[in-house]
A tleap script that builds the chain and sets N, CA, C and O, in Angstrom:
source leaprc.protein.ff14SB
mol = sequence {
  NMET ILE VAL SER SER VAL PHE GLY ARG GLN
  VAL PRO ALA ARG LEU GLN GLU PRO MET GLN
  HIE ALA GLU ARG LEU CYS ALA VAL LEU ALA
  ARG LEU GLU GLN ARG GLY THR SER GLU LEU
  GLY ARG ALA TRP LEU VAL GLY ARG ARG GLU
  GLU ILE GLU LYS VAL LEU SER LEU ALA LEU
  ASP ASP TRP ALA ALA ASN LEU ARG SER ASP
  GLU ASP ALA ARG VAL SER MET VAL GLU TYR
  VAL GLY GLU LEU HIE ARG ALA ALA ALA ARG
  LEU PHE GLY LEU GLU ALA ILE ALA HIE GLU
  GLY GLY PHE GLU ASP VAL ALA THR GLU PRO
  ASP PRO LEU GLU ALA CGLY
}
set mol.1.N position { 94.868 118.530 91.901 }
set mol.1.CA position { 96.126 117.179 92.406 }
set mol.1.C position { 95.646 116.149 91.215 }
set mol.1.O position { 94.572 116.096 90.615 }
set mol.2.N position { 96.780 115.389 91.099 }
set mol.2.CA position { 96.803 114.478 90.334 }
set mol.2.C position { 96.827 112.938 91.186 }
set mol.2.O position { 97.770 112.618 91.909 }
set mol.3.N position { 95.776 112.183 90.986 }
set mol.3.CA position { 95.574 110.978 91.855 }
set mol.3.C position { 96.465 109.814 91.090 }
set mol.3.O position { 97.029 110.073 90.027 }
set mol.4.N position { 96.539 108.649 91.645 }
set mol.4.CA position { 96.939 107.591 91.074 }
set mol.4.C position { 95.972 106.815 90.362 }
set mol.4.O position { 94.848 107.279 90.174 }
set mol.5.N position { 96.322 105.585 89.910 }
set mol.5.CA position { 95.614 104.783 88.782 }
set mol.5.C position { 94.886 103.509 89.545 }
set mol.5.O position { 94.450 102.448 89.098 }
set mol.6.N position { 94.941 104.091 90.971 }
set mol.6.CA position { 94.192 102.722 91.669 }
set mol.6.C position { 92.975 101.927 91.190 }
set mol.6.O position { 92.794 100.711 91.257 }
set mol.7.N position { 92.038 103.055 90.601 }
set mol.7.CA position { 90.734 102.531 89.934 }
set mol.7.C position { 90.802 101.773 88.679 }
set mol.7.O position { 89.930 101.037 88.218 }
set mol.8.N position { 92.319 102.139 88.029 }
set mol.8.CA position { 92.452 100.984 86.839 }
set mol.8.C position { 92.978 99.736 87.221 }
set mol.8.O position { 93.029 98.911 86.309 }
set mol.9.N position { 93.413 99.348 88.410 }
set mol.9.CA position { 93.886 98.034 88.715 }
set mol.9.C position { 92.768 96.886 88.455 }
set mol.9.O position { 91.551 96.987 88.614 }
set mol.10.N position { 93.481 95.821 88.033 }
set mol.10.CA position { 92.484 94.834 87.891 }
set mol.10.C position { 92.454 93.844 89.239 }
set mol.10.O position { 93.399 93.414 89.901 }
set mol.11.N position { 91.058 93.651 89.392 }
set mol.11.CA position { 90.418 93.205 90.814 }
set mol.11.C position { 89.416 92.050 90.333 }
set mol.11.O position { 88.829 91.856 89.269 }
set mol.12.N position { 89.469 91.281 91.700 }
set mol.12.CA position { 88.661 90.197 91.481 }
set mol.12.C position { 86.960 90.924 91.237 }
set mol.12.O position { 86.681 92.097 91.482 }
set mol.13.N position { 86.054 89.942 90.735 }
set mol.13.CA position { 84.666 90.350 91.155 }
set mol.13.C position { 84.308 90.738 92.323 }
set mol.13.O position { 83.649 91.777 92.342 }
set mol.14.N position { 84.523 90.252 93.286 }
set mol.14.CA position { 84.207 90.485 94.615 }
set mol.14.C position { 84.707 92.019 94.985 }
set mol.14.O position { 83.950 92.718 95.659 }
set mol.15.N position { 85.752 92.447 94.623 }
set mol.15.CA position { 86.331 94.037 95.226 }
set mol.15.C position { 85.726 94.860 93.826 }
set mol.15.O position { 85.874 96.071 93.986 }
set mol.16.N position { 85.277 94.626 92.897 }
set mol.16.CA position { 84.847 95.847 91.868 }
set mol.16.C position { 83.801 96.772 92.545 }
set mol.16.O position { 83.836 97.992 92.384 }
set mol.17.N position { 82.794 96.096 93.372 }
set mol.17.CA position { 81.910 97.023 93.870 }
set mol.17.C position { 82.455 98.281 94.674 }
set mol.17.O position { 82.212 99.446 94.361 }
set mol.18.N position { 83.281 97.849 95.832 }
set mol.18.CA position { 83.892 98.725 96.515 }
set mol.18.C position { 84.853 99.597 95.607 }
set mol.18.O position { 84.711 100.773 95.942 }
set mol.19.N position { 85.501 99.507 94.891 }
set mol.19.CA position { 86.017 99.979 94.121 }
set mol.19.C position { 85.322 101.167 93.342 }
set mol.19.O position { 85.781 102.306 93.424 }
set mol.20.N position { 84.116 100.849 92.525 }
set mol.20.CA position { 83.521 101.504 91.927 }
set mol.20.C position { 82.690 102.767 92.826 }
set mol.20.O position { 82.392 103.917 92.506 }
set mol.21.N position { 82.507 102.101 93.888 }
set mol.21.CA position { 81.796 102.988 94.929 }
set mol.21.C position { 82.695 104.244 95.225 }
set mol.21.O position { 82.459 105.449 95.140 }
set mol.22.N position { 83.787 103.549 95.596 }
set mol.22.CA position { 84.940 104.587 96.140 }
set mol.22.C position { 85.437 105.680 94.878 }
set mol.22.O position { 85.750 106.844 95.130 }
set mol.23.N position { 85.450 105.193 93.717 }
set mol.23.CA position { 85.507 105.934 92.174 }
set mol.23.C position { 84.157 107.149 92.332 }
set mol.23.O position { 84.453 108.344 92.350 }
set mol.24.N position { 83.002 106.799 92.417 }
set mol.24.CA position { 82.288 107.607 92.392 }
set mol.24.C position { 82.112 108.635 93.823 }
set mol.24.O position { 81.687 109.787 93.733 }
set mol.25.N position { 82.441 108.116 94.880 }
set mol.25.CA position { 82.689 108.931 95.940 }
set mol.25.C position { 83.846 110.347 95.741 }
set mol.25.O position { 83.663 111.518 96.071 }
set mol.26.N position { 85.090 109.692 95.062 }
set mol.26.CA position { 86.170 110.409 94.839 }
set mol.26.C position { 85.401 111.695 93.679 }
set mol.26.O position { 85.606 112.891 93.886 }
set mol.27.N position { 84.642 111.274 92.647 }
set mol.27.CA position { 84.320 112.192 91.757 }
set mol.27.C position { 83.491 113.179 92.551 }
set mol.27.O position { 83.657 114.360 92.250 }
set mol.28.N position { 82.564 112.879 93.582 }
set mol.28.CA position { 81.487 113.896 94.286 }
set mol.28.C position { 82.728 114.620 94.899 }
set mol.28.O position { 82.943 115.778 94.539 }
set mol.29.N position { 83.413 114.125 95.642 }
set mol.29.CA position { 84.348 114.853 96.371 }
set mol.29.C position { 85.113 116.094 95.497 }
set mol.29.O position { 85.258 117.207 96.000 }
set mol.30.N position { 85.545 115.796 94.242 }
set mol.30.CA position { 86.054 116.224 93.332 }
set mol.30.C position { 85.024 117.473 92.859 }
set mol.30.O position { 85.591 118.501 92.489 }
set mol.31.N position { 83.902 117.461 92.849 }
set mol.31.CA position { 82.973 118.162 92.485 }
set mol.31.C position { 82.702 119.218 93.560 }
set mol.31.O position { 82.468 120.376 93.216 }
set mol.32.N position { 82.734 118.710 95.392 }
set mol.32.CA position { 82.377 119.590 96.259 }
set mol.32.C position { 83.450 120.491 96.442 }
set mol.32.O position { 83.211 121.594 96.933 }
set mol.33.N position { 84.985 120.071 96.005 }
set mol.33.CA position { 86.090 120.824 96.028 }
set mol.33.C position { 85.877 122.216 94.965 }
set mol.33.O position { 86.338 123.343 95.143 }
set mol.34.N position { 85.139 121.795 93.974 }
set mol.34.CA position { 85.221 122.867 92.699 }
set mol.34.C position { 84.070 123.985 93.463 }
set mol.34.O position { 84.321 125.178 93.289 }
set mol.35.N position { 82.911 123.658 94.238 }
set mol.35.CA position { 82.049 124.364 94.514 }
set mol.35.C position { 82.383 125.247 95.844 }
set mol.35.O position { 83.115 124.750 96.700 }
set mol.36.N position { 82.030 126.109 95.960 }
set mol.36.CA position { 82.273 127.082 97.392 }
set mol.36.C position { 81.437 126.384 98.292 }
set mol.36.O position { 80.265 126.113 98.032 }
set mol.37.N position { 82.252 125.964 99.787 }
set mol.37.CA position { 81.835 125.551 100.775 }
set mol.37.C position { 82.491 125.996 102.039 }
set mol.37.O position { 83.524 126.664 102.015 }
set mol.38.N position { 81.937 125.654 103.076 }
set mol.38.CA position { 82.305 126.285 104.337 }
set mol.38.C position { 84.095 125.740 104.595 }
set mol.38.O position { 84.745 124.905 103.967 }
set mol.39.N position { 84.506 126.652 105.827 }
set mol.39.CA position { 85.931 126.349 106.119 }
set mol.39.C position { 86.072 125.093 106.593 }
set mol.39.O position { 87.122 124.533 106.278 }
set mol.40.N position { 85.194 124.409 107.361 }
set mol.40.CA position { 85.097 123.084 107.969 }
set mol.40.C position { 85.193 122.114 106.801 }
set mol.40.O position { 86.148 121.345 106.698 }
set mol.41.N position { 84.007 122.163 105.756 }
set mol.41.CA position { 83.927 121.305 104.620 }
set mol.41.C position { 85.219 121.315 103.798 }
set mol.41.O position { 85.765 120.315 103.331 }
set mol.42.N position { 85.702 122.791 103.667 }
set mol.42.CA position { 87.241 122.647 102.915 }
set mol.42.C position { 88.476 121.885 103.377 }
set mol.42.O position { 89.370 121.333 102.735 }
set mol.43.N position { 88.251 122.024 104.731 }
set mol.43.CA position { 89.328 121.310 105.685 }
set mol.43.C position { 89.119 119.565 105.765 }
set mol.43.O position { 89.954 118.661 105.808 }
set mol.44.N position { 87.737 119.551 105.762 }
set mol.44.CA position { 87.882 118.032 105.546 }
set mol.44.C position { 88.104 117.171 103.988 }
set mol.44.O position { 88.475 116.010 103.818 }
set mol.45.N position { 87.712 118.258 102.927 }
set mol.45.CA position { 88.005 117.755 101.705 }
set mol.45.C position { 89.553 117.672 101.354 }
set mol.45.O position { 89.993 116.927 100.479 }
set mol.46.N position { 90.339 118.533 102.147 }
set mol.46.CA position { 91.982 118.325 101.516 }
set mol.46.C position { 92.672 117.138 101.722 }
set mol.46.O position { 92.973 116.629 102.801 }
set mol.47.N position { 92.844 116.836 100.868 }
set mol.47.CA position { 93.575 115.367 100.795 }
set mol.47.C position { 92.802 114.102 100.673 }
set mol.47.O position { 93.359 113.037 100.406 }
set mol.48.N position { 91.248 114.237 100.909 }
set mol.48.CA position { 90.597 113.143 101.200 }
set mol.48.C position { 90.492 112.326 100.032 }
set mol.48.O position { 90.496 111.108 100.215 }
set mol.49.N position { 90.377 112.874 98.576 }
set mol.49.CA position { 90.625 111.846 97.550 }
set mol.49.C position { 91.788 111.036 97.407 }
set mol.49.O position { 91.647 109.893 96.972 }
set mol.50.N position { 93.067 111.521 97.750 }
set mol.50.CA position { 94.330 110.984 97.757 }
set mol.50.C position { 94.405 110.148 98.785 }
set mol.50.O position { 95.152 109.182 98.632 }
set mol.51.N position { 93.806 110.260 99.846 }
set mol.51.CA position { 93.695 109.300 101.271 }
set mol.51.C position { 92.606 108.094 100.835 }
set mol.51.O position { 92.916 106.982 101.264 }
set mol.52.N position { 91.564 108.154 100.164 }
set mol.52.CA position { 90.792 107.363 99.558 }
set mol.52.C position { 91.728 106.158 98.757 }
set mol.52.O position { 91.767 104.957 99.025 }
set mol.53.N position { 92.325 106.759 97.889 }
set mol.53.CA position { 93.236 106.014 96.706 }
set mol.53.C position { 94.380 105.473 97.512 }
set mol.53.O position { 94.907 104.403 97.204 }
set mol.54.N position { 94.694 106.039 98.325 }
set mol.54.CA position { 96.041 105.299 99.016 }
set mol.54.C position { 95.425 104.068 99.977 }
set mol.54.O position { 95.808 102.920 99.753 }
set mol.55.N position { 94.595 104.297 100.904 }
set mol.55.CA position { 93.953 103.232 101.460 }
set mol.55.C position { 93.221 102.009 100.552 }
set mol.55.O position { 93.157 100.831 100.903 }
set mol.56.N position { 92.711 102.550 99.360 }
set mol.56.CA position { 92.338 101.276 98.480 }
set mol.56.C position { 93.605 100.525 98.069 }
set mol.56.O position { 93.669 99.296 98.040 }
set mol.57.N position { 94.526 101.280 97.781 }
set mol.57.CA position { 95.656 101.003 97.270 }
set mol.57.C position { 96.435 100.050 98.016 }
set mol.57.O position { 96.964 99.062 97.507 }
set mol.58.N position { 96.492 100.350 99.175 }
set mol.58.CA position { 97.349 99.299 100.606 }
set mol.58.C position { 96.484 98.034 100.548 }
set mol.58.O position { 97.035 96.934 100.587 }
set mol.59.N position { 94.867 98.170 100.438 }
set mol.59.CA position { 94.215 96.989 100.557 }
set mol.59.C position { 94.249 96.199 99.498 }
set mol.59.O position { 94.235 94.978 99.661 }
set mol.60.N position { 94.300 96.756 98.245 }
set mol.60.CA position { 94.819 95.868 97.094 }
set mol.60.C position { 96.155 95.220 97.144 }
set mol.60.O position { 96.348 94.083 96.716 }
set mol.61.N position { 97.023 95.927 97.647 }
set mol.61.CA position { 98.423 95.394 97.704 }
set mol.61.C position { 98.647 94.074 98.616 }
set mol.61.O position { 99.352 93.089 98.402 }
set mol.62.N position { 97.761 94.412 99.764 }
set mol.62.CA position { 97.752 93.349 101.022 }
set mol.62.C position { 97.088 92.136 100.128 }
set mol.62.O position { 97.387 90.952 100.279 }
set mol.63.N position { 96.240 92.578 99.278 }
set mol.63.CA position { 95.470 91.216 98.741 }
set mol.63.C position { 96.230 90.530 97.660 }
set mol.63.O position { 96.280 89.313 97.482 }
set mol.64.N position { 96.839 91.493 96.935 }
set mol.64.CA position { 97.965 90.847 95.812 }
set mol.64.C position { 98.988 90.160 96.514 }
set mol.64.O position { 99.569 89.307 95.845 }
set mol.65.N position { 99.363 90.308 97.695 }
set mol.65.CA position { 100.440 89.701 98.353 }
set mol.65.C position { 99.995 88.419 99.091 }
set mol.65.O position { 100.716 87.741 99.823 }
set mol.66.N position { 98.754 88.198 98.801 }
set mol.66.CA position { 98.192 87.341 99.799 }
set mol.66.C position { 98.129 87.324 101.309 }
set mol.66.O position { 98.103 86.323 102.025 }
set mol.67.N position { 98.106 88.765 101.729 }
set mol.67.CA position { 97.964 89.189 103.238 }
set mol.67.C position { 96.596 89.225 103.491 }
set mol.67.O position { 96.099 89.303 104.615 }
set mol.68.N position { 96.012 89.171 102.474 }
set mol.68.CA position { 94.255 89.384 102.946 }
set mol.68.C position { 93.488 88.509 101.905 }
set mol.68.O position { 94.032 88.316 100.818 }
set mol.69.N position { 92.409 88.030 102.130 }
set mol.69.CA position { 91.636 87.224 101.128 }
set mol.69.C position { 90.850 88.340 100.490 }
set mol.69.O position { 90.873 89.479 100.955 }
set mol.70.N position { 90.122 87.992 99.370 }
set mol.70.CA position { 89.177 88.647 98.794 }
set mol.70.C position { 88.009 89.313 99.670 }
set mol.70.O position { 87.491 90.401 99.417 }
set mol.71.N position { 87.666 88.426 100.801 }
set mol.71.CA position { 86.228 88.901 101.482 }
set mol.71.C position { 87.378 89.943 102.544 }
set mol.71.O position { 86.984 91.068 102.850 }
set mol.72.N position { 88.394 89.588 102.905 }
set mol.72.CA position { 88.867 90.494 104.098 }
set mol.72.C position { 89.121 92.137 103.366 }
set mol.72.O position { 88.958 93.196 103.972 }
set mol.73.N position { 89.418 92.036 102.376 }
set mol.73.CA position { 90.146 93.477 101.574 }
set mol.73.C position { 88.720 93.853 101.254 }
set mol.73.O position { 88.533 95.026 101.577 }
set mol.74.N position { 87.313 93.113 100.577 }
set mol.74.CA position { 86.552 93.842 100.392 }
set mol.74.C position { 85.535 94.352 101.786 }
set mol.74.O position { 84.781 95.318 101.671 }
set mol.75.N position { 85.625 93.698 102.855 }
set mol.75.CA position { 85.247 94.011 104.105 }
set mol.75.C position { 85.608 95.532 104.477 }
set mol.75.O position { 84.772 96.412 104.682 }
set mol.76.N position { 87.010 95.683 104.528 }
set mol.76.CA position { 87.855 96.918 104.784 }
set mol.76.C position { 87.298 97.912 103.864 }
set mol.76.O position { 86.778 98.976 104.198 }
set mol.77.N position { 87.454 97.466 102.679 }
set mol.77.CA position { 87.211 98.601 101.771 }
set mol.77.C position { 85.422 99.311 101.754 }
set mol.77.O position { 85.083 100.480 101.566 }
set mol.78.N position { 84.668 98.249 101.990 }
set mol.78.CA position { 83.423 98.550 102.386 }
set mol.78.C position { 83.138 99.475 103.384 }
set mol.78.O position { 82.602 100.573 103.234 }
set mol.79.N position { 83.566 98.916 104.504 }
set mol.79.CA position { 83.599 99.747 105.733 }
set mol.79.C position { 84.166 101.193 105.591 }
set mol.79.O position { 83.456 102.150 105.900 }
set mol.80.N position { 85.416 101.361 105.134 }
set mol.80.CA position { 86.297 102.311 105.047 }
set mol.80.C position { 85.292 103.510 104.448 }
set mol.80.O position { 84.974 104.556 105.014 }
set mol.81.N position { 84.838 102.965 102.950 }
set mol.81.CA position { 84.256 103.904 101.819 }
set mol.81.C position { 83.077 104.239 102.480 }
set mol.81.O position { 82.704 105.411 102.458 }
set mol.82.N position { 82.415 103.360 103.084 }
set mol.82.CA position { 81.000 103.914 103.556 }
set mol.82.C position { 81.082 104.706 104.810 }
set mol.82.O position { 80.148 105.428 105.161 }
set mol.83.N position { 82.062 104.601 105.419 }
set mol.83.CA position { 82.211 105.612 106.762 }
set mol.83.C position { 82.154 106.906 106.287 }
set mol.83.O position { 81.275 107.705 106.609 }
set mol.84.N position { 83.402 107.223 105.251 }
set mol.84.CA position { 83.517 108.353 104.496 }
set mol.84.C position { 82.322 108.896 103.837 }
set mol.84.O position { 82.141 110.113 103.813 }
set mol.85.N position { 81.537 108.116 103.329 }
set mol.85.CA position { 80.383 108.549 102.248 }
set mol.85.C position { 79.381 109.048 103.434 }
set mol.85.O position { 78.911 110.184 103.373 }
set mol.86.N position { 79.158 108.429 104.200 }
set mol.86.CA position { 78.190 108.803 105.397 }
set mol.86.C position { 78.545 110.313 105.795 }
set mol.86.O position { 77.852 111.320 105.657 }
set mol.87.N position { 80.139 110.137 106.458 }
set mol.87.CA position { 80.381 111.571 106.737 }
set mol.87.C position { 80.345 112.720 105.789 }
set mol.87.O position { 79.980 113.830 106.179 }
set mol.88.N position { 80.648 112.534 104.768 }
set mol.88.CA position { 80.370 113.644 103.721 }
set mol.88.C position { 79.017 114.025 103.663 }
set mol.88.O position { 78.687 115.210 103.712 }
set mol.89.N position { 77.962 112.816 103.529 }
set mol.89.CA position { 76.589 113.105 103.513 }
set mol.89.C position { 76.324 113.840 104.978 }
set mol.89.O position { 75.484 114.734 104.873 }
set mol.90.N position { 76.690 113.719 105.915 }
set mol.90.CA position { 76.601 114.768 106.964 }
set mol.90.C position { 76.963 116.003 106.970 }
set mol.90.O position { 76.306 117.014 107.220 }
set mol.91.N position { 78.087 115.865 106.671 }
set mol.91.CA position { 78.872 117.210 106.618 }
set mol.91.C position { 78.316 118.309 105.363 }
set mol.91.O position { 78.340 119.534 105.475 }
set mol.92.N position { 77.881 117.640 104.310 }
set mol.92.CA position { 77.491 118.550 103.270 }
set mol.92.C position { 75.909 118.385 103.376 }
set mol.92.O position { 75.389 118.664 102.295 }
set mol.93.N position { 75.143 118.079 104.187 }
set mol.93.CA position { 74.099 118.246 103.955 }
set mol.93.C position { 73.173 117.033 102.988 }
set mol.93.O position { 72.186 117.324 102.313 }
set mol.94.N position { 73.607 116.012 103.084 }
set mol.94.CA position { 73.349 115.306 101.996 }
set mol.94.C position { 72.802 114.094 102.630 }
set mol.94.O position { 73.223 113.024 102.189 }
set mol.95.N position { 71.871 114.067 103.661 }
set mol.95.CA position { 71.482 112.956 104.512 }
set mol.95.C position { 70.398 112.077 103.483 }
set mol.95.O position { 70.349 110.848 103.451 }
set mol.96.N position { 69.680 112.858 102.787 }
set mol.96.CA position { 68.734 112.034 102.043 }
set mol.96.C position { 69.194 111.040 100.834 }
set mol.96.O position { 68.553 110.086 100.394 }
set mol.97.N position { 70.262 111.436 100.481 }
set mol.97.CA position { 71.192 110.698 99.472 }
set mol.97.C position { 72.455 109.994 100.163 }
set mol.97.O position { 73.458 109.911 99.454 }
set mol.98.N position { 72.514 109.570 101.231 }
set mol.98.CA position { 73.718 108.974 101.747 }
set mol.98.C position { 73.750 107.378 101.590 }
set mol.98.O position { 74.735 106.687 101.848 }
set mol.99.N position { 72.517 106.902 101.126 }
set mol.99.CA position { 72.454 105.731 100.895 }
set mol.99.C position { 73.627 105.035 99.688 }
set mol.99.O position { 74.219 105.909 99.054 }
set mol.100.N position { 73.907 103.941 99.419 }
set mol.100.CA position { 74.808 103.171 98.854 }
set mol.100.C position { 74.270 104.010 97.323 }
set mol.100.O position { 73.154 104.389 96.966 }
set mol.101.N position { 75.540 104.076 96.701 }
set mol.101.CA position { 75.162 104.677 95.240 }
set mol.101.C position { 74.390 106.165 94.847 }
set mol.101.O position { 74.020 106.569 93.745 }
set mol.102.N position { 74.303 106.786 96.142 }
set mol.102.CA position { 73.743 108.095 95.868 }
set mol.102.C position { 74.406 109.234 95.342 }
set mol.102.O position { 75.195 108.997 94.428 }
set mol.103.N position { 74.276 110.401 95.699 }
set mol.103.CA position { 75.320 111.440 95.354 }
set mol.103.C position { 74.811 111.960 93.765 }
set mol.103.O position { 75.610 112.732 93.235 }
set mol.104.N position { 73.686 111.651 93.026 }
set mol.104.CA position { 73.722 112.009 91.969 }
set mol.104.C position { 73.825 113.677 91.639 }
set mol.104.O position { 74.526 114.189 90.766 }
set mol.105.N position { 72.909 114.383 92.606 }
set mol.105.CA position { 73.001 115.584 92.331 }
set mol.105.C position { 73.673 116.458 93.520 }
set mol.105.O position { 73.152 117.516 93.871 }
set mol.106.N position { 74.591 116.072 93.987 }
set mol.106.CA position { 75.149 116.726 94.993 }
set mol.106.C position { 75.544 117.874 94.787 }
set mol.106.O position { 75.072 118.768 95.488 }
set mol.107.N position { 76.587 118.215 93.704 }
set mol.107.CA position { 76.869 119.674 93.300 }
set mol.107.C position { 75.936 120.716 93.656 }
set mol.107.O position { 76.343 121.800 94.073 }
set mol.108.N position { 74.711 120.455 93.517 }
set mol.108.CA position { 73.872 121.480 93.584 }
set mol.108.C position { 73.097 121.675 94.831 }
set mol.108.O position { 72.283 122.588 94.962 }
set mol.109.N position { 73.340 120.888 95.649 }
set mol.109.CA position { 72.733 120.839 97.024 }
set mol.109.C position { 73.399 121.900 97.834 }
set mol.109.O position { 74.607 122.115 97.727 }
set mol.110.N position { 72.587 122.594 98.681 }
set mol.110.CA position { 73.248 123.656 99.601 }
set mol.110.C position { 73.987 123.032 100.876 }
set mol.110.O position { 73.738 122.023 101.536 }
set mol.111.N position { 74.896 123.913 100.970 }
set mol.111.CA position { 75.847 123.356 102.347 }
set mol.111.C position { 75.327 124.258 103.566 }
set mol.111.O position { 75.432 125.476 103.708 }
set mol.112.N position { 74.668 123.191 104.500 }
set mol.112.CA position { 74.134 123.769 105.644 }
set mol.112.C position { 74.813 124.597 106.480 }
set mol.112.O position { 74.231 125.422 107.183 }
set mol.113.N position { 76.335 124.409 106.465 }
set mol.113.CA position { 77.087 124.941 107.209 }
set mol.113.C position { 77.461 126.428 106.776 }
set mol.113.O position { 78.193 127.154 107.448 }
set mol.114.N position { 76.921 126.755 105.684 }
set mol.114.CA position { 77.163 128.179 104.927 }
set mol.114.C position { 75.766 128.909 105.466 }
set mol.114.O position { 75.614 130.102 105.732 }
set mol.115.N position { 75.011 128.072 105.527 }
set mol.115.CA position { 73.324 129.014 105.484 }
set mol.115.C position { 73.422 129.524 107.102 }
set mol.115.O position { 72.855 130.575 107.402 }
set mol.116.N position { 74.024 128.890 107.950 }
set mol.116.CA position { 73.890 129.162 109.354 }
set mol.116.C position { 74.932 130.328 109.676 }
set mol.116.O position { 75.033 130.766 110.822 }
savepdb mol mol.pdb
quit
C-alpha cells in the first residue's frame, strides 16, 4: 500500500525526532508485514502504517495552522508513536529492544505467538 509523504514534510527541529522515530517504526512494521506472523499480529498490522502517517499528518496540520505549539505537537507525537512502539515490541516478542531507537534486528526475531 502506498503511504503519504508525511515524512518528507518540513518540520521544526523539535518535531524531527518523533517524525524520525515514526518513520523507523513504519519501516519495521513494513518488514513485519513481509514475514509470516500470527493471525493476531497480521490483524494488528493491517493499516497501522497508514494510521501512523495520518495521525502525524493531522498533528502537523494542527501545528501548521497554529492550533498546537511545537511542544504540544511534539508531546502528542512522542506519546502516540511511543505507545505503538511498545505495543509492537510486546506483540512481536521484541521487549529487549523496545527502547527508543531500537528494532534493528526485528525481522529475524521469532514471533512468540506462533511458537505456542
